[in-house]
C-alpha positions in Angstrom: 0.1 0.2 0.0 1.5 3.4 -1.2 1.0 5.8 1.8 2.1 9.6 1.5 2.2 12.4 3.6 1.3 15.7 2.1 2.3 18.9 4.0 -1.2 21.1 4.4 -1.7 24.7 4.2 -4.8 26.8 4.5 -6.1 25.5 1.1 -6.8 22.0 2.7 -8.2 23.2 6.0 -12.1 22.2 4.6 -10.7 18.9 3.6 -9.2 18.2 6.8 -12.1 19.4 8.7 -14.6 17.1 7.0 -12.6 14.0 7.4 -12.0 15.0 11.1 -15.8 15.3 11.6 -16.5 12.2 9.6 -13.8 10.1 11.6 -14.9 11.3 15.0 -18.8 11.5 14.7 -19.1 8.0 15.9 -17.2 8.8 19.0 -19.3 11.9 19.8 -22.4 9.9 19.3 -21.1 7.3 21.6 -19.5 9.3 24.4 -21.4 12.5 24.2 -18.3 14.7 25.0 -19.4 17.9 23.1 -16.9 20.2 24.7 -13.8 18.2 23.8 -14.6 16.1 20.6 -12.9 16.9 17.3 -16.3 16.2 15.6 -17.7 19.2 16.9 -14.9 21.5 16.2 -15.4 24.3 13.7 -13.5 24.7 10.4 -12.0 28.0 11.9 -10.5 25.8 14.5 -8.7 23.8 12.0 -7.7 27.0 10.3 -6.2 28.4 13.5 -4.3 25.5 14.1 -2.8 25.4 10.6 -2.0 29.1 11.3 0.2 28.2 14.3 3.9 28.4 13.9 4.6 25.4 16.0 2.1 23.1 14.1 2.3 21.0 11.0 -0.6 19.4 9.5 -0.2 16.5 6.8 -2.9 15.0 4.7 -2.7 11.2 4.8 -2.8 9.6 1.2 -3.4 6.2 0.1 -2.8 5.9 -3.7 -3.7 9.7 -4.2 -6.9 9.5 -2.1 -7.1 11.5 1.1 -7.7 8.7 3.9 -6.9 11.0 6.9 -4.7 13.7 8.6 -2.2 14.0 11.2 -1.1 17.2 13.2 2.4 17.5 14.5 2.9 20.1 17.4 6.5 20.9 18.3 7.1 21.6 21.9 10.2 22.4 23.7 13.4 20.1 24.3 12.8 18.1 21.1 9.4 17.0 22.2 6.4 16.4 19.7 2.8 15.7 20.3 0.5 14.0 17.7 -3.0 15.9 18.1 -4.9 14.6 16.4 -4.3 11.6 14.0 -7.1 10.1 12.0 -7.9 7.7 9.5 -11.2 7.7 7.6 -13.4 4.9 9.1 -13.5 3.1 5.5 -9.7 2.8 5.6 -9.1 1.9 9.2 -7.8 -1.5 10.1 -5.2 -1.7 7.2 -2.0 -0.6 9.1 -2.2 2.9 7.6 -1.8 4.7 10.9 1.1 2.3 11.8 2.8 3.2 8.7 2.3 6.9 9.3 3.7 6.9 12.9 6.8 5.5 11.2 7.0 8.1 8.5 6.6 10.8 11.0 9.2 9.6 13.2 11.6 9.3 10.2 10.7 12.8 9.3 11.0 14.3 12.8 14.3 12.4 13.7 15.5 14.9 16.2 12.5 14.1 18.3 13.5 12.8 21.9 9.9 12.6 23.1 6.4 11.8 21.4 3.4 12.6 23.3 -0.5 11.7 22.5 -3.6 11.1 24.1 -6.6 8.8 23.5 -9.7 7.6 24.7 -9.2 5.0 27.4 -12.5 3.1 26.4 -11.2 2.7 23.0 -9.0 -0.2 23.5 -8.2 -0.8 19.8 -6.6 2.7 19.7 -4.8 2.3 22.9 -3.5 -1.1 21.7 -2.2 0.3 18.6 -0.3 3.2 20.5 1.3 0.6 22.9 2.2 -1.5 20.1 4.1 1.5 18.4 5.9 1.9 21.9 3.8 4.5 23.7 3.4 4.0 27.4 0.8 5.5 29.5 2.2 8.4 31.6 -0.3 7.6 34.4 -2.1 11.1 33.8 -5.9 10.5 32.8 -8.6 13.2 32.3 -12.2 12.2 33.3 -14.4 13.7 30.6 -17.8 12.2 31.6 -19.3 9.1 33.0 -18.7 7.4 29.6 -15.1 8.7 28.9 -11.8 9.1 30.3 -8.7 10.5 28.1 -5.4 8.6 28.8 -1.9 10.3 28.2 0.9 8.4 26.3 4.5 9.2 25.9 7.3 7.5 23.9 10.9 8.3 24.8 13.6 7.9 22.1 17.2 7.7 22.8 
């Protein structure tokens, strides 16, 4: 499978936003986390992020089709944060996210620490991150009775 990353600009804001809503809407319906869900964000929020000097968005393409996106946030001391990454539902389960994480780690090869968070109740996502070498930090954030956010970190030598 041919996976490529296309560095995004403001021109891709609506594409990213539409895919984000489509991907996260099932979670919004399931967990009703209206304050925190990416499915509930406006396109303006995506535009704001694209304008951040410390943020880079990439469209994830498979055979020239947009299948998802990833946002990389540069922090201090060679730490980077993935927030968010998403693959459209019809393209999930094909190893795309694993491939993207590998490509991102190669691209940002000065990274000493990678951070991300996930929904604790989504065991498949947590399993993926742990398989990729991310470890729970012990920090969690209770969103509501249905949902808790769990924080992960991957330290590189």
